[in-house]
N, C-alpha and C positions, 0 to 999 in steps of 0.2 A: 625566260629567254626573251632576249631583245628582238625586236622586229625591224625590219628594213635594212638599210645599209649601215646602221650605227652600230651593229654588232661587230666585234672583232673576229667573229667565227663565220665560216662559210655555211650558210643555211640551205638546206634542201627540202623542198617541199614534196611530200608523198602522198600518193592517193591509191587505196585499194578497193576495188570493186569487183567482186568474184566474177570470173569468166568475162570481164570487160576491160578493166584497167588494172595494171599491177606497176607501180612505181615503187622500188625498194633498193635498199642498200645491200649489196651482196657481200661486201667486206669493208672494214674501216672501223676506226675507233670513234664512236659517237660520243661527243662530249656532253651533249645535252639534247633532251628531246621534249617536244611539247605536243601532246595529243589533243587535236582540235575537236574531232568527233570520232566515231568508230571507223570512219573510212579515210581520215586524212590526219597527218601529223607534219611537223617540221622538226627536222634533226640538224644539229650543228656540229661542225668540225673545226678543231683548233688549227691555226696556221701551221702549214707543213704537212698536215695529215693526209694520207693517201686513202682513197676510198673508190669503191666500184659502185656505179649508180646504174641500175637495170630499169628499163622501160618497155613495157609490153602493152598492146592494147589489141582488142579484137572486136569484130562486129558480128552479125547474124550469119556472115559468110566465111568467118575465120580470122586469122591473124591479120592485123593491118600494121602493126609496128612492132618490130623486135630490134632492141638496141641496148649496148651497153657502152658506158663511158667511165674510164678509169681517170680520175682527176686528183690533182694535188691542191688543197685548200690554200689560198694565198693569204699573205699578210697584208694589212692596211698599207696602201701606197704601192704595192706590187702590181705589176701589169697582169692581166688575165684575159681569158676568152670567155664570152658569154656561152652559156649553155642553158636550155630552157629548165626551168624550176630550180635553178641553183643561182643563189644570190650572195655575192655579186656574180660569181662566175669561178673559175679555177683555171689552173694551168693543165691543158688536156694532154694527158699521157697517151690515151687510147681512146679511139672513137670508132666504133663498129656498128653497122646495122645489117639486118638480115639474118634470119635464124641460123643457117649454116656457119657463118662466121661468129656469131654470138656464141653458139654451142662450143666452137673451137676454143673462144676465150675462156667460157665456163670450165672447159675440160683443162685448160692450162692453169687455171687457178687451182682447180682440184689437184693437179700434179704438184703445185707448190705446196699446198697442204699436206699432202701426202710426205713430203720431206720433213714436215713438223716446222714448217716456216709460215708465219703470219703473212699472207699477200699484202698486208698494209705495210710490211717491213721490206718488201722486195725492191730492188734497184729500180728506180723510175725508169732507167735506160731498157730494162727488159720489157717494160709495158710498151714503150715507144717501138722496141723491135718488133713486138708481136703486131702492133698496129701497121707498121710500115711494110711488113711481110704479107699480111692479110689483105691490104687494100691492092696489092699487085698480084693477089692469088698464088702466093709462093709459100712453102712451108716454113715455119719458124723454130728456132732453137728452143730447147727445154732448159729451164732455169735449174742450175746445179747447187749443191751446198758450197762448192768451191767459189763460184761467182758470188754467192751470198757472203761468204767470209770476206772477200775482197770488197765488196760494196760496204759492209759494216766498217772495215779498216779505212777505206777511203773517206766515208762520211766522219769518222772520228778524227782523222787528221786534218780535214778541211773545215770542221767546226771551229768557231771562233773560241778563243781560249775561255771566256765566261761561259759557254755552252757545253763544255766537256764535263763528263762526270768525274 
């Protein structure tokens, strides 16, 4: 795995320390992984990949951080937003903190999976919709198979000719 910003992939640095720190990928297609030691690894995502990055931390008194970011990995030269532990950064589709809202996102992911759809293939607008509704404490819509079919068709017709199957 290439280090630094020379990699064409978006790199995510993960740490796991039981009952203290949990940084993990909840969904997404990991293109490569490098295990540094038993507590740390770096994973890479190809440009365009959508993934969920969960961060949780606790101290002796309980949870201090509970957050989920759903990001789209960017290609070289694309603009991006910086996100801790993500190099160079990504297009933020959803960024939520606080356990009740994080739990709502995890439940939404579960509902997508119950439809037999990989959350990494969901329309980016759906994740933006959930983000926008949660930050104003409003309920959000459920992703449907019909929305997914429409997204797949839109993606296919908007892809450059050379990128079509």
